[in-house]
C-alpha positions, 0 to 999 in steps of 0.5 A, a space after each residue: 706302570 714300571 715297564 718298557 715296551 718292546 721295540 727295535 732299534 732298527 725301527 724308525 721314529 715313526 715306527 717306534 711311535 706306532 708300536 707304542 701307540 698299539 701297546 697304549 690302546 691295549 693298556 686302555 682295552 684293559 684299564 677302561 675301554 677303547 673304541 674299536 675304531 680306534 683300537 683298529 687304527 692302531 693295530 693297523 698302524 702297527 702291522 705295517 711296522 711288524 707285519 710278520 706274525 712271528 714278530 707280532 708274538 714275540 712282541 705280544 710276549 714280551 709286552 705281557 711279560 712285562 705288563 700283565 696284559 694279553 695284546 692277542 686277546 684284546 686283538 681277537 676281540 677287536 676283529 670280532 666287534 663292529 665298529 660302534 663297539 667298545 673293547 675292553 678286558 673282560 
């Protein structure tokens, strides 16, 4: 993977780690699968850093432009699933 994750220079190191961990969870869903609980934990940590829906959408679009992975689709699938489900791109 030869792209950069969308991050803000305003975030702390811990916040950057949480955002990158979320985008890595999206990647994992596309490349193989990820447990819903693990994905939702990463998403909740991401939302603590990025509570705004507008900023979330901007970051999702930047990540999709760079990687081709659609974060929104994986988040939607995870929200509709139950804890023991595996999340993966269809």
